[in-house]
N, C-alpha and C positions, 0 to 999 in steps of 0.2 A: 707809767702810765702808760694803755695802748697805742697812741695816736704813736709813742715814741718808740715800742717793740716792734712795729711796725715799719719806721723809714730806719731804726738799727738792722733790723735783717734785709728793707730793702738794699741797704748801702753794702749789707754781704755777698746780695747775688751779686751786685754790681757795680763792683770795686772799680776804682777809677783809673786811669793810665800808666802804669807805671813809671816808677822815672826809670831813666835812660841805663843807667848806672847799674840794678836791679835785673836788666834786662841781659846787663852784659855781662854780671857773677852769674848768673843763671846758665846759660852757655859756657861758662865754664866749670859750671860742676859741673855736666854734662859730656864738657869734654874729660876733665878732668877720670871722670867716672872710665868710659875707655881706657886711656892710659892705663889704668891698673890694665886688667887682661891681658895686654901686649905682651908681658914675659910668661904666661905661664901658653898660653896661644904657640907662643913661639918654640919655645921650649918640647911641645907637645910637638910643634909639622915639624921643628927640624930632627927631635931624636926618632921619630919615625915608631915611638912604642911609648902606648900610653901604662906604663911599667910603675907599682906605687901610687895611679890614682883610680880611686875603686867609680868605677860605673854607681852602682848603685845610690853613693857621697853623692859624686855632681845630679841625678837623677832627679833626691832629695829636697838638694840644694837650689836645684830651677823650683822643684814644685813650691817648696814654701815661696819663693820672689814671687813667682806666678799666685799665689795664695792673697802674700801682701801685695802686689800691684790690684788684682781682681777689687781686694777691698779699700784702697786708696780712691780707685776709682767708683764703687759706692759710695766713699762717704762723700765726697768731690762734686758727682751726677748733678745737683742744683748748680753748681757755679759751674759743671760745664756746660750745662744753657742755657745760659746768662756770659754764656763765653760765645755763639754762637758765630756773632757779628763783628769780633773782632779780641783773636785769638791773642795778640801781644798785650793785652786791657788782665789778664791772666794767666801772662803766661810766669809770675811768680811764685803764682801759688798750686803753677801743676806741677813746678824742679822735678818733685821729689816722685810724681808720678812719669814724667818722662824719664828718668833716673833710674825706675825705678821696670819701667819697660824696656832701658838702652840694657840693665841690665843681667833680665830675662835675657837677649837676646845673646847677649852676651854668654852668658850660661848654657846656651842652647848650642851653641857653636863652640861650647868647647866638652856637652856633650856627644854630640855629632863626632868630634874629631876625636875625643875616648872608647863610645863605640867603634871602630873604623879603625884603629891601629890597635898592633896585638900588642897583649892579650888578651884584648877586655872584647875583641876582633871576633868573638865566638856569633854563633849561634842566639846562645841564652844569652847573651848581655841585648843586642841588635834584640828582639821581641820581647825584652824586659822596658827598652825600654821608646819601641816603637806602640806599646802598649800603652808608654806614658804620659805620651807626647799625643797617643790619640784621647787618652782619659781627658789632660790642661784643658785639648780642643774644645772636650765634649763641655769642664767643666765653662770654658770663657764662651763658650755659646753658648748658657744656659742665664 
């Protein structure tokens, strides 16, 4: 019946407060995502070279992640609006979006490191990276 459908829709838009372990698990997932990038960032920074790492592949990976994040935020927009008063209440359902945002930032750092080190530090890779970043910013603002 219509009343049941409306009740279920309201529950979906206004989830109950999450149990404390769910918040801890979400925080651990987000922290583990950051730990996964440390070896690549360290190797690039300590070697002083981006040999073997394609600026184009790094850019495409960043683009893919950015589009995933935008899609996730679009789908979760109603939930995000309902969480304006309590972010903690919706944190478990936002872990994937937070993880994708974190991944996008990590991939951005990797891309910027790649184009700042030889052999990818030429004008062409840097111009391509700048154009890509401007396009991703424009798409995110739209």
